[in-house]
C-alpha positions as CSV (number, residue, x, y, z in Angstrom):
1,M,35.0,68.3,-36.6
2,A,33.6,66.5,-39.4
3,Q,29.9,65.8,-40.2
4,F,29.1,61.9,-39.8
5,E,25.4,61.9,-41.1
6,A,23.6,63.6,-43.9
7,A,21.0,66.4,-43.7
8,I,18.4,66.4,-41.0
9,P,14.8,65.1,-42.4
10,P,12.7,67.8,-43.6
11,A,10.0,67.0,-41.3
12,M,12.6,67.8,-38.3
13,E,14.2,70.9,-39.5
14,S,12.7,73.0,-36.3
15,F,13.6,70.3,-33.8
16,V,15.5,71.1,-31.1
17,V,17.8,68.9,-28.6
18,G,18.1,69.9,-25.1
19,L,21.1,69.0,-22.8
20,I,20.9,69.8,-19.4
21,G,24.2,69.4,-17.7
22,M,27.3,70.1,-19.8
23,G,29.9,68.1,-18.3
24,D,32.3,66.2,-20.5
25,M,29.7,64.1,-22.0
26,G,27.4,66.5,-22.3
27,K,30.0,68.6,-24.4
28,M,30.8,66.0,-26.7
29,Y,26.9,65.5,-27.7
30,A,26.5,69.1,-28.1
31,R,29.4,69.1,-30.1
32,R,28.6,66.3,-32.3
33,L,24.7,66.8,-32.6
34,S,25.5,70.7,-33.5
35,S,28.1,69.5,-36.2
36,A,25.3,67.3,-37.7
37,G,23.0,70.2,-38.2
38,W,21.0,69.7,-35.1
39,R,19.9,73.0,-33.2
40,V,21.1,72.5,-29.5
41,M,20.3,74.2,-26.5
42,A,22.1,73.6,-23.3
43,C,23.0,74.6,-19.7
44,D,24.7,73.6,-16.7
45,T,25.0,75.3,-13.0
46,E,24.4,79.0,-13.1
47,D,28.2,79.6,-12.0
48,K,29.1,78.0,-15.2
49,Y,27.1,79.9,-17.6
50,E,29.2,82.5,-18.6
51,G,32.4,80.1,-19.3
52,L,30.1,77.9,-21.6
53,V,29.0,81.0,-23.6
54,K,32.3,81.5,-24.6
55,E,33.5,77.8,-25.2
56,F,30.5,77.8,-27.4
57,A,30.7,81.2,-28.9
58,G,31.6,80.1,-32.4
59,N,29.0,77.7,-33.0
60,N,25.8,79.1,-34.0
61,K,24.2,75.7,-33.7
62,V,24.2,75.2,-29.9
63,Q,22.8,78.0,-27.5
64,I,23.7,78.3,-23.8
65,L,20.8,79.1,-21.6
66,R,21.3,80.2,-18.0
67,N,19.0,77.1,-16.5
68,G,16.9,73.8,-17.2
69,H,13.9,75.4,-17.0
70,L,14.7,77.3,-20.5
71,V,16.5,74.6,-21.5
72,S,13.0,72.4,-21.1
73,R,10.6,74.8,-22.1
74,A,12.1,75.3,-25.8
75,S,13.6,71.6,-26.5
76,D,11.5,68.9,-28.2
77,Y,14.3,66.2,-27.1
78,I,15.8,66.5,-23.6
79,I,18.6,64.7,-22.2
80,Y,19.6,64.9,-18.8
81,S,23.5,64.5,-18.6
82,V,24.2,64.6,-15.3
83,E,25.5,62.7,-12.1
84,A,23.8,59.7,-11.6
85,A,23.6,60.9,-7.8
86,N,22.0,63.9,-8.7
87,I,19.3,62.9,-11.1
88,G,16.3,62.5,-9.1
89,R,16.9,66.3,-7.5
90,I,17.7,67.8,-10.9
91,V,14.6,65.8,-12.3
92,A,12.5,66.9,-9.8
93,Q,13.7,70.6,-10.1
94,Y,13.3,71.2,-14.1
95,A,10.6,68.6,-15.2
96,P,7.7,70.8,-14.5
97,S,8.9,73.2,-17.2
98,T,9.3,70.3,-19.7
99,K,7.8,71.3,-22.9
100,Q,4.3,69.5,-23.7
101,N,4.4,66.3,-25.5
102,A,8.3,66.7,-25.6
103,I,10.9,63.2,-25.0
104,V,12.8,62.9,-22.1
105,G,15.7,60.8,-21.5
106,G,18.9,60.2,-19.4
107,Q,22.6,59.6,-20.3
108,T,23.5,58.3,-16.8
109,S,25.2,54.7,-16.3
110,C,22.6,54.0,-14.2
111,K,19.2,53.7,-15.2
112,D,17.5,52.5,-11.8
113,P,17.5,56.2,-10.3
114,E,16.9,57.8,-13.7
115,I,13.4,55.9,-15.1
116,K,12.1,56.4,-11.2
117,A,13.0,60.1,-11.4
118,F,11.3,60.6,-14.7
119,E,8.1,58.7,-13.6
120,Q,8.1,60.3,-10.8
121,H,8.5,63.9,-11.7
122,L,7.5,64.1,-15.7
123,P,4.1,65.2,-16.7
124,G,1.9,62.2,-18.4
125,D,2.1,63.9,-21.8
126,V,5.7,63.4,-22.1
127,D,7.6,60.3,-23.6
128,I,10.8,58.6,-22.0
129,V,13.6,57.3,-24.5
130,S,16.9,57.0,-22.7
131,C,20.1,56.5,-23.9
132,H,23.6,55.8,-22.7
133,S,27.2,55.7,-24.9
134,L,29.0,53.0,-23.4
135,H,32.5,54.8,-24.1
136,G,34.0,58.0,-22.5
137,P,33.9,61.4,-23.9
138,N,37.1,61.4,-25.6
139,V,36.4,57.8,-27.2
140,D,35.3,58.1,-31.2
141,P,31.6,57.4,-30.9
142,R,31.5,55.5,-34.2
143,G,30.9,51.9,-33.8
144,Q,30.8,52.3,-30.1
145,P,27.7,50.5,-28.4
146,L,24.8,53.1,-28.0
147,V,21.8,51.6,-25.6
148,L,18.7,53.3,-26.2
149,I,15.7,52.5,-23.8
150,K,12.0,52.8,-24.7
151,H,10.8,53.1,-21.5
152,R,7.4,55.1,-22.3
153,A,7.1,56.4,-25.7
154,S,5.3,56.0,-29.1
155,D,7.1,54.5,-32.1
156,E,6.9,58.0,-33.8
157,S,8.8,59.4,-30.5
158,F,11.6,56.8,-30.6
159,A,12.3,57.2,-34.2
160,K,13.0,60.6,-33.5
161,V,15.5,59.9,-31.0
162,E,17.3,57.3,-33.6
163,T,17.1,59.8,-36.4
164,V,19.0,62.5,-34.0
165,L,21.4,60.4,-32.0
166,R,22.1,58.4,-35.5
167,C,25.0,61.3,-36.2
168,L,27.0,59.8,-33.5
169,G,27.9,56.6,-35.9
170,S,27.2,54.3,-32.7
171,K,26.0,50.9,-33.1
172,H,22.3,51.1,-31.4
173,V,21.8,48.7,-28.9
174,Y,17.9,48.2,-27.4
175,L,17.2,46.9,-23.8
176,T,15.1,47.8,-21.4
177,A,16.4,49.9,-18.0
178,Q,16.7,46.6,-16.1
179,E,18.5,44.9,-18.8
180,H,21.3,47.6,-19.2
181,D,21.8,47.9,-15.3
182,R,22.5,44.4,-15.3
183,I,24.6,44.3,-18.4
184,T,26.6,47.5,-17.1
185,A,27.0,45.7,-13.8
186,D,28.6,42.6,-15.5
187,T,30.9,44.3,-18.0
188,Q,31.6,47.7,-15.8
189,A,31.3,47.4,-12.3
190,V,33.8,44.7,-11.4
191,T,36.5,45.9,-14.4
192,H,36.3,49.5,-12.9
193,A,36.8,47.8,-8.8
194,A,39.9,45.7,-10.4
195,F,41.5,49.3,-11.8
196,L,40.5,51.1,-8.8
197,S,42.2,48.4,-6.6
198,M,45.3,48.3,-8.3
199,G,45.5,52.0,-8.2
200,K,45.2,52.1,-4.4
201,A,47.9,49.2,-4.2
202,W,50.4,51.1,-6.0
203,H,49.4,54.4,-3.8
204,A,50.1,52.6,-0.5
205,N,53.4,51.4,-1.9
206,R,54.3,54.7,-3.0
207,Q,54.8,53.3,-6.5
208,F,54.7,54.6,-10.1
209,P,54.8,51.0,-11.6
210,W,55.9,52.1,-15.0
211,E,59.1,53.7,-13.6
212,G,61.0,50.2,-12.7
213,S,61.4,46.5,-14.2
214,R,58.5,45.1,-12.4
215,Y,55.5,46.0,-14.3
216,V,56.8,45.6,-18.5
217,G,55.0,43.9,-20.9
218,G,51.7,44.1,-22.8
219,I,49.8,43.0,-19.9
220,E,51.1,45.2,-17.5
221,N,50.6,48.2,-19.8
222,V,47.0,47.5,-19.7
223,K,47.2,47.6,-16.3
224,I,49.0,50.8,-15.9
225,N,47.5,52.7,-18.9
226,L,43.7,51.8,-18.2
227,M,44.2,52.4,-14.2
228,L,45.6,56.1,-14.9
229,R,42.6,56.4,-17.4
230,I,40.1,55.8,-14.5
231,Y,41.8,57.9,-12.1
232,S,42.2,60.6,-14.4
233,Q,38.4,60.7,-14.7
234,K,35.4,62.3,-12.5
235,W,35.1,60.0,-9.5
236,H,31.3,60.3,-9.4
237,V,31.3,58.3,-12.7
238,Y,32.4,55.3,-11.0
239,A,30.6,55.9,-8.0
240,G,27.4,56.2,-9.7
241,L,27.5,53.0,-11.3
242,A,28.9,51.1,-8.7
243,I,26.6,52.5,-5.6
244,L,23.4,53.2,-7.6
245,N,23.1,50.1,-9.7
246,P,21.9,47.9,-7.6
247,E,23.0,44.7,-9.9
248,A,26.5,45.9,-9.2
249,H,26.6,45.5,-5.7
250,K,26.8,41.6,-5.8
251,Q,29.4,41.9,-8.6
252,I,31.7,44.0,-6.4
253,S,31.4,42.1,-3.4
254,Q,32.1,39.0,-4.6
255,F,35.0,40.2,-6.7
256,A,36.6,41.3,-3.4
257,R,35.7,38.1,-2.1
258,S,37.6,36.4,-5.2
259,A,40.9,38.1,-4.6
260,T,40.8,37.8,-0.9
261,E,40.0,33.9,-1.0
262,L,42.6,33.5,-3.7
263,F,45.3,35.4,-1.8
264,Y,44.7,33.5,1.0
265,L,45.3,29.9,-0.8
266,M,48.9,31.8,-2.4
267,L,49.6,32.6,1.3
268,E,49.2,29.4,2.7
269,G,50.6,27.4,0.0
270,R,47.1,25.3,-0.9
271,A,48.8,24.9,-4.6
272,E,46.1,21.6,-5.6
273,E,43.3,23.6,-4.3
274,L,44.1,27.2,-5.9
275,R,44.8,25.3,-9.2
276,A,41.7,23.2,-9.0
277,R,39.5,26.7,-8.5
278,V,41.3,28.7,-10.7
279,Y,40.9,26.0,-13.6
280,A,37.2,25.2,-13.0
281,A,36.7,28.9,-13.1
282,R,38.6,29.2,-16.4
283,D,36.1,26.4,-17.7
284,R,33.2,28.0,-16.5
285,V,34.4,31.4,-18.1
286,F,36.0,30.5,-21.3
287,G,35.4,26.5,-22.0
288,A,37.5,23.9,-21.4
289,E,40.7,23.7,-23.6
290,G,39.5,23.4,-27.5
291,S,36.0,23.7,-26.7
292,P,34.1,26.1,-28.9
293,K,34.0,28.7,-26.6
294,W,37.5,29.6,-27.2
295,G,37.0,30.2,-30.7
296,A,39.7,30.6,-33.8
297,R,41.0,34.2,-33.1
298,P,41.5,35.8,-29.7
299,L,40.2,39.5,-28.6
300,L,44.0,41.0,-28.6
301,R,47.2,40.4,-29.9
302,G,49.8,40.8,-27.5
303,E,52.5,42.6,-30.0
304,V,49.9,45.4,-30.5
305,L,49.7,45.6,-26.3
306,D,53.5,45.6,-26.1
307,Q,53.8,49.3,-28.3
308,F,52.0,51.0,-25.2
309,S,54.8,51.1,-23.0
310,L,54.9,54.2,-20.2
311,R,58.5,53.8,-19.4
312,T,59.9,56.2,-21.8
313,T,57.2,58.5,-21.8
314,A,58.0,62.1,-20.7
315,F,56.0,63.5,-17.5
316,P,56.0,66.4,-15.6
317,G,58.9,66.8,-12.9
318,G,61.2,64.2,-14.9
319,G,61.5,60.2,-15.2
320,S,61.3,59.3,-11.4
321,S,59.5,60.4,-8.5
322,S,60.6,61.4,-5.2
323,N,57.6,60.0,-3.6
324,N,58.8,56.4,-4.0
325,S,59.9,55.0,-1.1
326,H,61.1,51.6,-2.3
327,N,64.0,50.9,-4.5
328,N,61.6,49.7,-7.8
329,N,62.9,52.6,-9.5
330,N,66.3,52.2,-9.9
331,D,66.5,51.1,-13.4
332,A,64.0,53.9,-14.6
333,S,65.1,55.2,-17.8
334,K,67.5,58.3,-17.6
335,D,67.7,58.8,-21.2
336,D,66.6,62.5,-22.0
337,K,66.1,61.7,-26.0
338,N,64.1,58.5,-25.0
339,S,61.8,60.4,-22.5
340,Q,60.7,62.6,-25.0
341,R,58.7,59.8,-26.9
342,I,56.3,57.1,-26.5
343,S,57.8,53.9,-26.7
344,S,56.8,51.8,-29.9
345,S,59.5,49.3,-29.8
346,S,58.9,45.9,-30.8
347,S,61.4,44.2,-28.6
348,P,60.2,45.1,-25.2
349,S,62.3,44.5,-22.1
350,P,61.1,40.8,-20.7
351,S,58.9,40.6,-17.8
352,L,58.8,39.5,-14.7
353,P,56.5,36.5,-13.8
354,N,53.7,38.1,-12.1
355,N,50.5,35.5,-10.5
356,H,47.9,38.5,-12.2
357,L,46.0,38.3,-9.0
358,S,43.4,40.7,-10.3
359,L,42.9,38.7,-13.6
360,L,42.4,35.6,-11.5
361,A,40.4,37.2,-9.3
362,M,38.4,38.5,-12.2
363,V,37.6,35.5,-13.6
364,D,37.0,33.6,-10.5
365,C,34.3,36.3,-9.8
366,W,32.8,35.6,-13.3
367,S,32.7,32.4,-12.7
368,A,31.0,32.1,-9.1
369,L,28.1,34.8,-10.2
370,G,27.5,32.6,-13.8
371,I,28.8,35.2,-15.8
372,V,29.6,34.7,-19.5
373,P,31.4,38.2,-20.7
374,Y,31.3,37.0,-24.5
375,D,27.4,37.4,-23.8
376,H,27.6,41.3,-23.2
377,M,30.2,41.8,-26.3
378,I,27.7,44.1,-28.0
379,C,27.5,46.3,-24.9
380,S,31.1,46.4,-23.9
381,T,33.0,49.7,-23.6
382,P,36.6,49.8,-24.8
383,L,38.0,49.5,-21.4
384,F,36.2,45.9,-20.9
385,R,36.9,44.7,-24.4
386,L,40.8,45.3,-23.1
387,W,40.4,43.8,-19.9
388,L,38.4,40.7,-20.9
389,G,41.4,40.1,-23.7
390,V,43.8,40.3,-21.6
391,A,42.4,37.8,-19.1
392,E,41.8,35.4,-22.1
393,H,45.2,35.6,-22.9
394,V,46.4,34.6,-19.7
395,F,43.9,31.9,-19.6
396,R,44.6,30.5,-22.8
397,T,48.1,31.1,-23.6
398,P,50.0,27.6,-23.1
399,G,51.9,27.8,-19.9
400,L,51.1,31.2,-18.6
401,L,48.2,29.9,-16.3
402,D,50.2,27.6,-14.7
403,E,53.1,30.0,-14.6
404,C,50.7,32.7,-12.6
405,L,49.8,29.7,-10.2
406,R,53.5,28.7,-9.8
407,V,54.3,32.4,-8.9
408,G,51.4,32.8,-6.6
409,I,52.5,30.0,-4.3
410,E,56.3,30.1,-4.6
411,D,57.3,33.7,-5.5
412,N,57.2,36.8,-2.7
413,T,58.1,39.3,-5.5
414,F,54.7,41.0,-5.7
415,R,53.3,40.2,-2.3
416,R,53.5,43.6,-1.0
417,E,51.4,44.7,-4.0
418,D,48.8,41.8,-3.7
419,L,47.8,42.5,-0.1
420,Q,47.5,45.8,-0.9
421,F,45.2,45.0,-3.9
422,T,43.1,42.7,-1.5
423,I,42.9,45.4,1.0
424,A,41.7,48.0,-1.7
425,A,39.2,45.6,-3.2
426,C,37.5,44.8,0.4
427,G,37.4,48.6,0.9
428,W,35.5,49.3,-2.4
429,A,33.0,46.4,-1.7
430,E,32.5,48.0,1.6
431,C,31.9,51.4,0.3
432,V,29.5,50.2,-2.0
433,S,27.6,48.0,0.3
434,L,27.2,51.1,2.8
435,R,26.4,52.9,-0.2
436,Q,29.0,55.7,1.3
437,F,29.3,58.3,-1.3
438,E,31.4,60.7,0.2
439,T,33.8,57.9,1.7
440,W,33.9,56.8,-2.3
441,R,34.9,60.2,-3.0
442,Q,37.6,60.9,-0.6
443,R,39.5,57.3,-1.5
444,F,39.2,58.2,-4.8
445,A,40.5,61.7,-4.2
446,V,43.7,61.0,-2.6
447,T,45.2,58.4,-4.9
448,Q,44.1,60.5,-8.0
449,E,46.3,63.2,-6.0
450,F,49.0,61.0,-6.0
451,F,49.2,60.2,-9.8
452,E,47.9,63.1,-10.8
453,P,51.0,64.5,-11.9
454,R,51.4,61.9,-14.2
455,F,48.0,62.1,-16.1
456,A,49.0,64.3,-19.3
457,G,51.7,61.9,-20.6
458,A,49.9,58.4,-19.8
459,V,46.2,59.3,-20.8
460,E,47.9,60.4,-23.8
461,V,49.4,56.3,-24.0
462,G,45.9,55.2,-22.8
463,N,44.0,57.0,-25.9
464,R,46.5,55.5,-28.7
465,M,46.5,52.0,-27.0
466,V,42.6,52.1,-26.7
467,K,42.5,53.3,-30.7
468,A,44.8,50.8,-32.0
469,V,43.0,47.8,-30.1
470,L,39.9,49.0,-31.6
471,E,41.2,49.8,-34.9
472,S,42.7,46.0,-34.5
473,D,38.9,44.5,-33.7
474,D,38.0,46.2,-37.0
475,N,40.3,44.0,-39.1
């Protein structure tokens, strides 16, 4: 792994970074920081000790310890990289062992319970500087947003944290804990809810959507790839952000309400009311056609997204699923040669007209809550930028929005999926409002299991898509 940043300042040559929690993000931080020359002491639960020792045996900058007491005693800057739902318990356990005058922070996606735990359990001489990398562990951190929260710290302590984390190559964004939670709710909570609901809908209909001719084209590639990307991750990442973040509750509830009400208008054939509502949402979120909000350059170019279809990707078990009880997959490719490569065709098959209920509901939700998504671009995740770009494409492409509305009223092709999508959105919203972690886990796990045999190929394609879009952003 290449070193991103120059030598460590002489005054910090003995500085030790501690990591409590060695999940995917904890490991990514350990590798990136140690590659830049920082000494890292890390731990996870006792049962993972031997495995972590073997995994990092060749890295003389990373020392694996048995527990958080040992990490806390020896480290100058301790980062808790644990599940948001467990942050209070784990901080309470290890905070008394914190080194005198150390700096402590967290890497959770929800700062409200994290900061409360630090304030309650950390010694008074300890400074608090939290962070949050707004991307997944498999995304190159260079150029991605890194939120830094100077909650209770001297300028000297904050400067040390910035010096340590500068080796990630990320863009530093300075927020309070409350600002962080509001922005992550605006940019992530509803986005995740949309893709979680898509997965539940396809699962309910026993569909692998990339296998048939119904989901073709750049917009559908984003839906499918990012849905699979989310379900290939750990459930607690999304549960914590949605359930523990008080700012997220109203967003997820409104998204379910928007999806339901728009679906009702379609079912009841209320074309004028549907059109008026969707166009009003468009004007509030994107601005009326020709307004300065539209800008000269769209976030996404359709030809980039068209390259990342899953229809010709090899999956374990072959190209079609025996679980699919519908006849949507009869045209799945049987060409063994083509099935061994990822499609990069510049002339994709024509897509079926779709009402894109998920995108209409997203923009309607933003409109109802007064959210202007462009205001948060500095803190946006790659997933959010993709989803906003696709929404922008639908709402700004001449004729495409009207086509969506026409299909919503006149065409029953996607009624079954839309019904299940609406049910799923309401289910996630209820789960969040009741703060039901176990219900969330079970809902997530059963759909994850359904798609799991297809993750290997899909995540590879999704990673390439994210990389290509990020590269196009820089051009």
